[in-house]
SELUMKE-661510 format. One record per atom (N, C-alpha, C): atom name; residue in one letter; x, y, z. Coordinates in Angstrom, 3 decimals, decimal comma. Each point is the difference from the previous one (the first is absolute). Layout:
{atom:CA | res:a | px:X | py:Y | pz:Z}
...
! end
This chain:
{atom:N | res:x | px:-25,559 | py:25,972 | pz:18,890}
{atom:CA | res:x | px:0,867 | py:1,143 | pz:-0,197}
{atom:C | res:x | px:-0,312 | py:1,074 | pz:1,016}
{atom:N | res:x | px:0,975 | py:0,855 | pz:0,188}
{atom:CA | res:x | px:-0,171 | py:1,104 | pz:0,938}
{atom:C | res:x | px:-1,109 | py:0,933 | pz:-0,461}
{atom:N | res:x | px:-0,605 | py:0,603 | pz:0,969}
{atom:CA | res:x | px:-0,995 | py:1,027 | pz:-0,320}
{atom:C | res:x | px:0,714 | py:1,306 | pz:-0,297}
{atom:N | res:x | px:-0,446 | py:0,698 | pz:-1,009}
{atom:CA | res:x | px:0,524 | py:1,326 | pz:-0,278}
{atom:C | res:x | px:-0,565 | py:0,970 | pz:1,021}
{atom:N | res:x | px:0,768 | py:1,010 | pz:0,295}
{atom:CA | res:x | px:-0,475 | py:1,050 | pz:0,899}
{atom:C | res:x | px:-0,933 | py:0,908 | pz:-0,800}
{atom:N | res:x | px:-1,195 | py:-0,459 | pz:-0,218}
{atom:CA | res:x | px:-0,949 | py:0,801 | pz:-0,763}
{atom:C | res:x | px:-1,301 | py:0,139 | pz:0,760}
{atom:N | res:x | px:-0,797 | py:0,923 | pz:-0,428}
{atom:CA | res:x | px:-1,285 | py:0,236 | pz:0,645}
{atom:C | res:x | px:-0,932 | py:-1,190 | pz:-0,179}
{atom:N | res:x | px:0,143 | py:-0,712 | pz:-1,095}
{atom:CA | res:x | px:-0,919 | py:-1,090 | pz:-0,294}
{atom:C | res:x | px:0,452 | py:-1,318 | pz:0,603}
{atom:N | res:x | px:1,246 | py:-0,067 | pz:0,464}
{atom:CA | res:x | px:0,491 | py:-1,226 | pz:0,596}
{atom:C | res:x | px:0,126 | py:-1,143 | pz:-0,991}
{atom:N | res:x | px:0,321 | py:0,301 | pz:-1,238}
{atom:CA | res:x | px:0,120 | py:-1,024 | pz:-1,024}
{atom:C | res:x | px:1,389 | py:-0,622 | pz:0,036}
{atom:N | res:x | px:0,090 | py:-1,259 | pz:-0,356}
{atom:CA | res:x | px:1,303 | py:-0,647 | pz:-0,118}
{atom:C | res:x | px:0,695 | py:0,494 | pz:-1,258}
{atom:N | res:x | px:1,291 | py:-0,235 | pz:-0,084}
{atom:CA | res:x | px:0,771 | py:0,392 | pz:-1,178}
{atom:C | res:x | px:-0,589 | py:-0,636 | pz:-1,252}
{atom:N | res:x | px:-0,364 | py:-1,273 | pz:0,088}
{atom:CA | res:x | px:-0,595 | py:-0,689 | pz:-1,151}
{atom:C | res:x | px:-1,303 | py:0,656 | pz:-0,436}
{atom:N | res:x | px:-0,807 | py:0,402 | pz:0,972}
{atom:CA | res:x | px:-1,273 | py:0,639 | pz:-0,334}
{atom:C | res:x | px:0,215 | py:1,352 | pz:-0,667}
{atom:N | res:x | px:0,973 | py:0,755 | pz:0,484}
{atom:CA | res:x | px:0,309 | py:1,305 | pz:-0,597}
{atom:C | res:x | px:0,504 | py:-0,193 | pz:-1,419}
{atom:N | res:x | px:0,922 | py:-0,941 | pz:-0,191}
{atom:CA | res:x | px:0,539 | py:-0,257 | pz:-1,330}
{atom:C | res:x | px:-1,081 | py:-0,490 | pz:-0,955}
{atom:N | res:x | px:-0,887 | py:-0,830 | pz:0,490}
{atom:CA | res:x | px:-1,099 | py:-0,494 | pz:-0,831}
{atom:C | res:x | px:-0,904 | py:1,151 | pz:-0,420}
{atom:N | res:x | px:-0,304 | py:0,890 | pz:0,915}
{atom:CA | res:x | px:-0,852 | py:1,153 | pz:-0,342}
{atom:C | res:x | px:0,708 | py:0,920 | pz:-0,989}
{atom:N | res:x | px:1,300 | py:0,201 | pz:0,186}
{atom:CA | res:x | px:0,749 | py:0,841 | pz:-0,928}
{atom:C | res:x | px:0,020 | py:-0,626 | pz:-1,390}
{atom:N | res:x | px:0,179 | py:-1,308 | pz:-0,058}
{atom:CA | res:x | px:-0,003 | py:-0,692 | pz:-1,289}
{atom:C | res:x | px:-1,368 | py:0,127 | pz:-0,666}
{atom:N | res:x | px:-1,060 | py:-0,152 | pz:0,773}
{atom:CA | res:x | px:-1,351 | py:0,122 | pz:-0,544}
{atom:C | res:x | px:-0,238 | py:1,410 | pz:-0,546}
{atom:N | res:x | px:0,450 | py:1,008 | pz:0,734}
{atom:CA | res:x | px:-0,161 | py:1,378 | pz:-0,452}
{atom:C | res:x | px:0,803 | py:0,255 | pz:-1,274}
{atom:N | res:x | px:1,213 | py:-0,529 | pz:-0,060}
{atom:CA | res:x | px:0,837 | py:0,152 | pz:-1,197}
{atom:C | res:x | px:-0,646 | py:-0,660 | pz:-1,205}
{atom:N | res:x | px:-0,540 | py:-1,174 | pz:0,194}
{atom:CA | res:x | px:-0,670 | py:-0,724 | pz:-1,085}
{atom:C | res:x | px:-1,179 | py:0,819 | pz:-0,512}
{atom:N | res:x | px:-0,764 | py:0,589 | pz:0,907}
{atom:CA | res:x | px:-1,157 | py:0,804 | pz:-0,408}
{atom:C | res:x | px:0,427 | py:1,251 | pz:-0,774}
{atom:N | res:x | px:1,099 | py:0,614 | pz:0,395}
{atom:CA | res:x | px:0,496 | py:1,187 | pz:-0,713}
{atom:C | res:x | px:0,425 | py:-0,378 | pz:-1,414}
{atom:N | res:x | px:0,757 | py:-1,088 | pz:-0,123}
{atom:CA | res:x | px:0,443 | py:-0,461 | pz:-1,324}
{atom:C | res:x | px:-1,212 | py:-0,360 | pz:-0,850}
{atom:N | res:x | px:-0,962 | py:-0,671 | pz:0,610}
{atom:CA | res:x | px:-1,217 | py:-0,381 | pz:-0,722}
{atom:C | res:x | px:-0,730 | py:1,242 | pz:-0,517}
{atom:N | res:x | px:-0,088 | py:1,046 | pz:0,820}
{atom:CA | res:x | px:-0,667 | py:1,247 | pz:-0,405}
{atom:C | res:x | px:0,751 | py:0,659 | pz:-1,160}
{atom:N | res:x | px:1,340 | py:0,035 | pz:0,081}
{atom:CA | res:x | px:0,796 | py:0,568 | pz:-1,091}
{atom:C | res:x | px:-0,200 | py:-0,783 | pz:-1,295}
{atom:N | res:x | px:0,025 | py:-1,322 | pz:0,098}
{atom:CA | res:x | px:-0,184 | py:-0,830 | pz:-1,194}
{atom:C | res:x | px:-1,384 | py:0,192 | pz:-0,610}
{atom:N | res:x | px:-1,014 | py:0,075 | pz:0,843}
{atom:CA | res:x | px:-1,363 | py:0,211 | pz:-0,486}
{atom:C | res:x | px:-0,123 | py:1,355 | pz:-0,690}
{atom:N | res:x | px:0,581 | py:1,023 | pz:0,619}
{atom:CA | res:x | px:-0,027 | py:1,341 | pz:-0,584}
{atom:C | res:x | px:0,690 | py:0,002 | pz:-1,360}
{atom:N | res:x | px:1,179 | py:-0,609 | pz:-0,072}
{atom:CA | res:x | px:0,746 | py:-0,036 | pz:-1,252}
{atom:C | res:x | px:-0,790 | py:-0,744 | pz:-1,085}
{atom:N | res:x | px:-0,580 | py:-1,128 | pz:0,358}
{atom:CA | res:x | px:-0,770 | py:-0,783 | pz:-0,972}
{atom:C | res:x | px:-1,211 | py:0,785 | pz:-0,499}
{atom:N | res:x | px:-0,719 | py:0,625 | pz:0,912}
{atom:CA | res:x | px:-1,166 | py:0,803 | pz:-0,391}
{atom:C | res:x | px:0,406 | py:1,160 | pz:-0,915}
{atom:N | res:x | px:1,115 | py:0,646 | pz:0,335}
{atom:CA | res:x | px:0,480 | py:1,115 | pz:-0,825}
{atom:C | res:x | px:0,410 | py:-0,468 | pz:-1,395}
{atom:N | res:x | px:0,607 | py:-1,168 | pz:-0,088}
{atom:CA | res:x | px:0,374 | py:-0,537 | pz:-1,324}
{atom:C | res:x | px:-1,251 | py:-0,232 | pz:-0,834}
{atom:N | res:x | px:-1,035 | py:-0,594 | pz:0,600}
{atom:CA | res:x | px:-1,245 | py:-0,227 | pz:-0,739}
{atom:C | res:x | px:-0,617 | py:1,322 | pz:-0,456}
{atom:N | res:x | px:0,041 | py:1,003 | pz:0,870}
{atom:CA | res:x | px:-0,547 | py:1,300 | pz:-0,361}
{atom:C | res:x | px:0,818 | py:0,657 | pz:-1,114}
{atom:N | res:x | px:1,316 | py:-0,132 | pz:0,084}
{atom:CA | res:x | px:0,862 | py:0,568 | pz:-1,045}
{atom:C | res:x | px:-0,273 | py:-0,661 | pz:-1,344}
{atom:N | res:x | px:-0,249 | py:-1,289 | pz:0,005}
{atom:CA | res:x | px:-0,299 | py:-0,712 | pz:-1,242}
{atom:C | res:x | px:-1,231 | py:0,593 | pz:-0,686}
{atom:N | res:x | px:-0,925 | py:0,518 | pz:0,787}
{atom:CA | res:x | px:-1,233 | py:0,571 | pz:-0,549}
{atom:C | res:x | px:0,166 | py:1,434 | pz:-0,495}
{atom:N | res:x | px:1,200 | py:0,559 | pz:0,144}
{atom:CA | res:x | px:0,237 | py:1,384 | pz:-0,422}
{atom:C | res:x | px:0,688 | py:0,085 | pz:-1,358}
{atom:N | res:x | px:0,139 | py:-1,113 | pz:-0,673}
{atom:CA | res:x | px:0,725 | py:-0,039 | pz:-1,270}
{atom:C | res:x | px:-0,591 | py:0,942 | pz:-1,049}
{atom:N | res:x | px:-1,301 | py:0,215 | pz:0,040}
{atom:CA | res:x | px:-0,646 | py:0,842 | pz:-1,008}
{atom:C | res:x | px:0,190 | py:1,494 | pz:0,250}
{atom:N | res:x | px:0,568 | py:0,349 | pz:1,139}
{atom:CA | res:x | px:0,251 | py:1,415 | pz:0,277}
{atom:C | res:x | px:1,227 | py:0,469 | pz:-0,766}
{atom:N | res:x | px:0,134 | py:1,300 | pz:-0,093}
{atom:CA | res:x | px:1,110 | py:0,607 | pz:-0,727}
{atom:C | res:x | px:1,336 | py:-0,333 | pz:0,676}
{atom:N | res:x | px:1,015 | py:-0,209 | pz:-0,816}
{atom:CA | res:x | px:1,340 | py:-0,308 | pz:0,506}
{atom:C | res:x | px:0,461 | py:1,094 | pz:0,964}
{atom:N | res:x | px:0,530 | py:-0,421 | pz:1,150}
{atom:CA | res:x | px:0,559 | py:0,932 | pz:0,965}
{atom:C | res:x | px:-1,011 | py:0,738 | pz:0,849}
{atom:N | res:x | px:-1,257 | py:-0,405 | pz:-0,046}
{atom:CA | res:x | px:-1,008 | py:0,719 | pz:0,785}
{atom:C | res:x | px:0,246 | py:-0,213 | pz:1,499}
{atom:N | res:x | px:-0,563 | py:0,894 | pz:0,792}
{atom:CA | res:x | px:0,248 | py:0,012 | pz:1,443}
{atom:C | res:x | px:-0,454 | py:-1,288 | pz:0,688}
{atom:N | res:x | px:-1,114 | py:-0,584 | pz:-0,428}
{atom:CA | res:x | px:-0,495 | py:-1,229 | pz:0,629}
{atom:C | res:x | px:0,973 | py:-1,153 | pz:-0,203}
{atom:N | res:x | px:0,545 | py:-0,107 | pz:-1,201}
{atom:CA | res:x | px:0,966 | py:-1,068 | pz:-0,280}
{atom:C | res:x | px:1,270 | py:0,238 | pz:0,816}
{atom:N | res:x | px:0,439 | py:1,244 | pz:0,035}
{atom:CA | res:x | px:1,205 | py:0,319 | pz:0,778}
{atom:C | res:x | px:-0,211 | py:-0,327 | pz:1,476}
{atom:N | res:x | px:-1,131 | py:0,397 | pz:0,553}
{atom:CA | res:x | px:-0,292 | py:-0,221 | pz:1,409}
{atom:C | res:x | px:0,000 | py:-1,490 | pz:0,347}
{atom:N | res:x | px:-0,696 | py:-0,797 | pz:-0,800}
{atom:CA | res:x | px:-0,062 | py:-1,444 | pz:0,264}
{atom:C | res:x | px:1,377 | py:-0,638 | pz:-0,168}
{atom:N | res:x | px:0,721 | py:0,396 | pz:-1,024}
{atom:CA | res:x | px:1,330 | py:-0,564 | pz:-0,244}
{atom:C | res:x | px:0,941 | py:0,305 | pz:1,157}
{atom:N | res:x | px:-0,026 | py:1,232 | pz:0,471}
{atom:CA | res:x | px:0,860 | py:0,385 | pz:1,125}
{atom:C | res:x | px:-0,374 | py:-0,755 | pz:1,270}
{atom:N | res:x | px:-1,283 | py:-0,132 | pz:0,228}
{atom:CA | res:x | px:-0,444 | py:-0,709 | pz:1,208}
{atom:C | res:x | px:0,419 | py:-1,469 | pz:-0,048}
{atom:N | res:x | px:-0,173 | py:-0,638 | pz:-1,141}
{atom:CA | res:x | px:0,432 | py:-1,390 | pz:-0,160}
{atom:C | res:x | px:1,499 | py:-0,105 | pz:0,242}
{atom:N | res:x | px:0,751 | py:0,913 | pz:-0,585}
{atom:CA | res:x | px:1,449 | py:0,005 | pz:0,184}
{atom:C | res:x | px:0,365 | py:0,153 | pz:1,478}
{atom:N | res:x | px:-0,638 | py:0,928 | pz:0,684}
{atom:CA | res:x | px:0,298 | py:0,238 | pz:1,411}
{atom:C | res:x | px:-0,301 | py:-1,218 | pz:0,873}
{atom:N | res:x | px:-1,112 | py:-0,658 | pz:-0,265}
{atom:CA | res:x | px:-0,348 | py:-1,194 | pz:0,772}
{atom:C | res:x | px:0,996 | py:-1,121 | pz:-0,294}
{atom:N | res:x | px:0,352 | py:-0,177 | pz:-1,268}
{atom:CA | res:x | px:0,968 | py:-1,039 | pz:-0,360}
{atom:C | res:x | px:1,352 | py:0,257 | pz:0,660}
{atom:N | res:x | px:0,430 | py:1,248 | pz:0,045}
{atom:CA | res:x | px:1,256 | py:0,346 | pz:0,671}
{atom:C | res:x | px:-0,101 | py:-0,323 | pz:1,490}
{atom:N | res:x | px:-1,109 | py:0,361 | pz:0,620}
{atom:CA | res:x | px:-0,198 | py:-0,301 | pz:1,425}
{atom:C | res:x | px:0,067 | py:-1,506 | pz:0,246}
{atom:N | res:x | px:-0,620 | py:-0,769 | pz:-0,872}
{atom:CA | res:x | px:0,033 | py:-1,459 | pz:0,143}
{atom:C | res:x | px:1,419 | py:-0,539 | pz:-0,210}
{atom:N | res:x | px:0,727 | py:0,561 | pz:-0,948}
{atom:CA | res:x | px:1,381 | py:-0,416 | pz:-0,216}
{atom:C | res:x | px:0,841 | py:0,237 | pz:1,248}
{atom:N | res:x | px:-0,254 | py:1,095 | pz:0,681}
{atom:CA | res:x | px:0,772 | py:0,326 | pz:1,197}
{atom:C | res:x | px:-0,280 | py:-0,951 | pz:1,160}
{atom:N | res:x | px:-1,122 | py:-0,707 | pz:-0,037}
{atom:CA | res:x | px:-0,322 | py:-0,945 | pz:1,075}
{atom:C | res:x | px:0,679 | py:-1,352 | pz:-0,185}
{atom:N | res:x | px:0,570 | py:-0,240 | pz:-1,162}
{atom:CA | res:x | px:0,582 | py:-1,310 | pz:-0,288}
{atom:C | res:x | px:1,260 | py:-0,251 | pz:0,835}
{atom:N | res:x | px:0,103 | py:-1,195 | pz:0,522}
{atom:CA | res:x | px:1,189 | py:-0,423 | pz:0,751}
{atom:C | res:x | px:0,929 | py:-0,695 | pz:-0,983}
{atom:N | res:x | px:0,889 | py:0,767 | pz:-0,585}
{atom:CA | res:x | px:0,882 | py:-0,534 | pz:-1,042}
{atom:C | res:x | px:1,046 | py:-0,967 | pz:0,559}
{atom:N | res:x | px:0,349 | py:0,151 | pz:1,267}
{atom:CA | res:x | px:0,994 | py:-0,895 | pz:0,604}
{atom:C | res:x | px:-0,566 | py:-1,375 | pz:0,297}
{atom:N | res:x | px:-1,219 | py:-0,039 | pz:0,522}
{atom:CA | res:x | px:-0,584 | py:-1,268 | pz:0,440}
{atom:C | res:x | px:-1,166 | py:-0,473 | pz:-0,860}
{atom:N | res:x | px:-0,412 | py:0,827 | pz:-0,934}
{atom:CA | res:x | px:-1,198 | py:-0,312 | pz:-0,777}
{atom:C | res:x | px:0,204 | py:-0,967 | pz:-1,145}
{atom:N | res:x | px:1,248 | py:-0,239 | pz:-0,364}
{atom:CA | res:x | px:0,307 | py:-0,968 | pz:-1,047}
{atom:C | res:x | px:-0,685 | py:0,301 | pz:-1,325}
{atom:N | res:x | px:-0,404 | py:-1,072 | pz:-0,667}
{atom:CA | res:x | px:-0,628 | py:0,100 | pz:-1,324}
{atom:C | res:x | px:-1,318 | py:0,768 | pz:0,031}
{atom:N | res:x | px:-0,732 | py:-0,140 | pz:1,101}
{atom:CA | res:x | px:-1,288 | py:0,694 | pz:0,082}
{atom:C | res:x | px:0,219 | py:1,507 | pz:-0,057}
{atom:N | res:x | px:0,934 | py:0,509 | pz:0,804}
{atom:CA | res:x | px:0,286 | py:1,442 | pz:-0,009}
{atom:C | res:x | px:0,519 | py:0,431 | pz:-1,368}
{atom:N | res:x | px:0,838 | py:-0,821 | pz:-0,589}
{atom:CA | res:x | px:0,551 | py:0,309 | pz:-1,329}
{atom:C | res:x | px:-1,106 | py:0,072 | pz:-1,054}
{atom:N | res:x | px:-0,905 | py:-0,960 | pz:0,032}
{atom:CA | res:x | px:-1,107 | py:-0,022 | pz:-0,959}
{atom:C | res:x | px:-0,956 | py:1,178 | pz:0,212}
{atom:N | res:x | px:-0,286 | py:0,314 | pz:1,259}
{atom:CA | res:x | px:-0,865 | py:1,150 | pz:0,279}
{atom:C | res:x | px:0,652 | py:1,293 | pz:-0,462}
{atom:N | res:x | px:1,300 | py:0,105 | pz:0,165}
{atom:CA | res:x | px:0,739 | py:1,176 | pz:-0,481}
{atom:C | res:x | px:-0,217 | py:0,176 | pz:-1,507}
{atom:N | res:x | px:0,119 | py:-1,091 | pz:-0,739}
{atom:CA | res:x | px:-0,207 | py:0,060 | pz:-1,454}
{atom:C | res:x | px:-1,445 | py:0,368 | pz:-0,347}
{atom:N | res:x | px:-0,931 | py:-0,543 | pz:0,737}
{atom:CA | res:x | px:-1,416 | py:0,308 | pz:-0,251}
{atom:C | res:x | px:-0,275 | py:1,479 | pz:0,243}
{atom:N | res:x | px:0,485 | py:0,525 | pz:1,116}
{atom:CA | res:x | px:-0,243 | py:1,405 | pz:0,306}
{atom:C | res:x | px:0,668 | py:0,905 | pz:-1,029}
{atom:N | res:x | px:1,167 | py:-0,380 | pz:-0,484}
{atom:CA | res:x | px:0,650 | py:0,773 | pz:-1,055}
{atom:C | res:x | px:-0,837 | py:-0,030 | pz:-1,285}
{atom:N | res:x | px:-0,565 | py:-1,163 | pz:-0,307}
{atom:CA | res:x | px:-0,856 | py:-0,114 | pz:-1,187}
{atom:C | res:x | px:-1,236 | py:0,892 | pz:0,141}
{atom:N | res:x | px:-0,598 | py:0,002 | pz:1,177}
{atom:CA | res:x | px:-1,179 | py:0,831 | pz:0,244}
{atom:C | res:x | px:0,361 | py:1,470 | pz:-0,199}
{atom:N | res:x | px:1,134 | py:0,406 | pz:0,530}
{atom:CA | res:x | px:0,441 | py:1,386 | pz:-0,162}
{atom:C | res:x | px:0,241 | py:0,320 | pz:-1,476}
{atom:N | res:x | px:0,631 | py:-0,911 | pz:-0,716}
{atom:CA | res:x | px:0,247 | py:0,177 | pz:-1,431}
{atom:C | res:x | px:-1,318 | py:0,142 | pz:-0,756}
{atom:N | res:x | px:-0,963 | py:-0,872 | pz:0,309}
{atom:CA | res:x | px:-1,298 | py:0,025 | pz:-0,687}
{atom:C | res:x | px:-0,717 | py:1,330 | pz:0,232}
{atom:N | res:x | px:0,034 | py:0,489 | pz:1,225}
{atom:CA | res:x | px:-0,657 | py:1,282 | pz:0,308}
{atom:C | res:x | px:0,700 | py:1,152 | pz:-0,714}
{atom:N | res:x | px:1,318 | py:-0,038 | pz:-0,023}
{atom:CA | res:x | px:0,762 | py:1,056 | pz:-0,670}
{atom:C | res:x | px:-0,262 | py:-0,001 | pz:-1,504}
{atom:N | res:x | px:-0,053 | py:-1,184 | pz:-0,605}
{atom:CA | res:x | px:-0,291 | py:-0,103 | pz:-1,441}
{atom:C | res:x | px:-1,384 | py:0,559 | pz:-0,316}
{atom:N | res:x | px:-0,953 | py:-0,267 | pz:0,874}
{atom:CA | res:x | px:-1,357 | py:0,513 | pz:-0,227}
{atom:C | res:x | px:0,006 | py:1,520 | pz:0,014}
{atom:N | res:x | px:0,733 | py:0,586 | pz:0,924}
{atom:CA | res:x | px:0,016 | py:1,459 | pz:0,091}
{atom:C | res:x | px:0,865 | py:0,642 | pz:-1,083}
{atom:N | res:x | px:1,239 | py:-0,440 | pz:-0,102}
{atom:CA | res:x | px:0,937 | py:0,681 | pz:-0,902}
{atom:C | res:x | px:-0,228 | py:-0,306 | pz:-1,480}
{atom:N | res:x | px:-0,399 | py:-1,228 | pz:-0,327}
{atom:CA | res:x | px:-0,119 | py:-0,413 | pz:-1,396}
{atom:C | res:x | px:-1,425 | py:-0,341 | pz:-0,419}
{atom:N | res:x | px:-0,928 | py:0,130 | pz:0,936}
{atom:CA | res:x | px:-1,394 | py:-0,396 | pz:-0,257}
{atom:C | res:x | px:-0,060 | py:-1,448 | pz:-0,502}
{atom:N | res:x | px:0,883 | py:-0,824 | pz:0,566}
{atom:CA | res:x | px:0,079 | py:-1,423 | pz:-0,331}
{atom:C | res:x | px:-0,549 | py:-0,782 | pz:1,188}
{atom:N | res:x | px:-1,201 | py:-0,499 | pz:-0,140}
{atom:CA | res:x | px:-0,693 | py:-0,693 | pz:1,073}
{atom:C | res:x | px:0,165 | py:-1,521 | pz:-0,085}
{atom:N | res:x | px:0,813 | py:-0,463 | pz:-0,916}
{atom:CA | res:x | px:0,112 | py:-1,439 | pz:-0,261}
{atom:C | res:x | px:0,612 | py:-0,786 | pz:1,158}
{atom:N | res:x | px:0,811 | py:0,626 | pz:0,822}
{atom:CA | res:x | px:0,639 | py:-0,717 | pz:1,108}
{atom:C | res:x | px:-0,885 | py:-0,070 | pz:1,247}
{atom:N | res:x | px:-1,049 | py:0,781 | pz:0,021}
{atom:CA | res:x | px:-0,859 | py:0,041 | pz:1,180}
{atom:C | res:x | px:-0,768 | py:-1,297 | pz:0,221}
{atom:N | res:x | px:-0,325 | py:-0,703 | pz:-1,065}
{atom:CA | res:x | px:-0,749 | py:-1,246 | pz:0,170}
{atom:C | res:x | px:0,804 | py:-1,018 | pz:0,803}
{atom:N | res:x | px:1,274 | py:-0,151 | pz:-0,317}
{atom:CA | res:x | px:0,821 | py:-0,954 | pz:0,757}
{atom:C | res:x | px:0,230 | py:0,495 | pz:1,426}
{atom:N | res:x | px:0,134 | py:1,312 | pz:0,180}
{atom:CA | res:x | px:0,158 | py:0,567 | pz:1,345}
{atom:C | res:x | px:-1,258 | py:-0,249 | pz:0,824}
{atom:N | res:x | px:-1,152 | py:0,151 | pz:-0,623}
{atom:CA | res:x | px:-1,268 | py:-0,237 | pz:0,704}
{atom:C | res:x | px:-0,129 | py:-1,474 | pz:0,376}
{atom:N | res:x | px:0,361 | py:-0,869 | pz:-0,902}
{atom:CA | res:x | px:-0,136 | py:-1,441 | pz:0,255}
{atom:C | res:x | px:0,889 | py:-0,436 | pz:1,169}
{atom:N | res:x | px:1,242 | py:0,432 | pz:-0,005}
{atom:CA | res:x | px:0,921 | py:-0,437 | pz:1,044}
{atom:C | res:x | px:-0,335 | py:0,631 | pz:1,347}
{atom:N | res:x | px:-0,462 | py:1,242 | pz:0,012}
{atom:CA | res:x | px:-0,376 | py:0,601 | pz:1,279}
{atom:C | res:x | px:-1,269 | py:-0,645 | pz:0,559}
{atom:N | res:x | px:-0,866 | py:-0,449 | pz:-0,866}
{atom:CA | res:x | px:-1,193 | py:-0,731 | pz:0,454}
{atom:C | res:x | px:0,421 | py:-1,289 | pz:0,703}
{atom:N | res:x | px:0,942 | py:-0,721 | pz:-0,584}
{atom:CA | res:x | px:0,476 | py:-1,250 | pz:0,606}
{atom:C | res:x | px:0,707 | py:0,249 | pz:1,328}
{atom:N | res:x | px:0,804 | py:1,047 | pz:0,056}
{atom:CA | res:x | px:0,686 | py:0,334 | pz:1,255}
{atom:C | res:x | px:-1,029 | py:0,374 | pz:1,065}
{atom:N | res:x | px:-1,005 | py:0,779 | pz:-0,389}
{atom:CA | res:x | px:-1,056 | py:0,390 | pz:0,944}
{atom:C | res:x | px:-0,703 | py:-1,222 | pz:0,579}
{atom:N | res:x | px:-0,301 | py:-0,965 | pz:-0,843}
{atom:CA | res:x | px:-0,674 | py:-1,208 | pz:0,471}
{atom:C | res:x | px:0,865 | py:-0,723 | pz:1,034}
{atom:N | res:x | px:1,302 | py:-0,064 | pz:-0,251}
{atom:CA | res:x | px:0,916 | py:-0,635 | pz:0,947}
{atom:C | res:x | px:0,072 | py:0,748 | pz:1,320}
{atom:N | res:x | px:0,065 | py:1,322 | pz:-0,057}
{atom:CA | res:x | px:0,063 | py:0,789 | pz:1,222}
{atom:C | res:x | px:-1,299 | py:-0,083 | pz:0,779}
{atom:N | res:x | px:-1,124 | py:-0,079 | pz:-0,684}
{atom:CA | res:x | px:-1,282 | py:-0,130 | pz:0,688}
{atom:C | res:x | px:-0,034 | py:-1,314 | pz:0,778}
{atom:N | res:x | px:0,469 | py:-1,069 | pz:-0,616}
{atom:CA | res:x | px:0,050 | py:-1,295 | pz:0,694}
{atom:C | res:x | px:0,935 | py:0,071 | pz:1,201}
{atom:N | res:x | px:1,145 | py:0,663 | pz:-0,164}
{atom:CA | res:x | px:0,951 | py:0,140 | pz:1,099}
{atom:C | res:x | px:-0,603 | py:0,817 | pz:1,132}
{atom:N | res:x | px:-0,697 | py:1,050 | pz:-0,355}
{atom:CA | res:x | px:-0,645 | py:0,849 | pz:0,999}
{atom:C | res:x | px:-1,050 | py:-0,763 | pz:0,781}
{atom:N | res:x | px:-0,784 | py:-0,789 | pz:-0,707}
{atom:CA | res:x | px:-1,030 | py:-0,818 | pz:0,671}
{atom:C | res:x | px:0,636 | py:-1,026 | pz:0,923}
{atom:N | res:x | px:1,098 | py:-0,619 | pz:-0,453}
{atom:CA | res:x | px:0,691 | py:-1,006 | pz:0,812}
{atom:C | res:x | px:0,622 | py:0,639 | pz:1,242}
{atom:N | res:x | px:0,553 | py:1,189 | pz:-0,147}
{atom:CA | res:x | px:0,633 | py:0,683 | pz:1,124}
{atom:C | res:x | px:-1,034 | py:0,425 | pz:1,044}
{atom:N | res:x | px:-1,205 | py:0,322 | pz:-0,467}
{atom:CA | res:x | px:-1,051 | py:0,439 | pz:0,920}
{atom:C | res:x | px:-0,630 | py:-1,174 | pz:0,749}
{atom:N | res:x | px:0,170 | py:-1,191 | pz:-0,525}
{atom:CA | res:x | px:-0,632 | py:-1,182 | pz:0,624}
{atom:C | res:x | px:0,714 | py:-0,436 | pz:1,255}
! end
């Protein structure tokens, strides 16, 4: 392939590969953050309903889930994008229930599914770096 007019003299394939690797790492970081926040929120159940810590964690989880939803390729992503959309909506619902209703029952399933997604992204990240 042609060389891009860049300072590094990388081919188009090399640039695209690096961009893909960087994107994978960003998604992986968001997923890890969301999963960690869900686990932390689960440990706040004994606090008073509506307290600032629960609100803060719930909002952060919601914001990360929204950011992840925005990365989905709905046109070309097929069933995978559709399923991830549903998962992120569930995560947002679980965080909102914890804050608004002090109902932490949905967080366990949100934690489980984000753990599985994280494991998949970690494998993808390792494969992309190889």
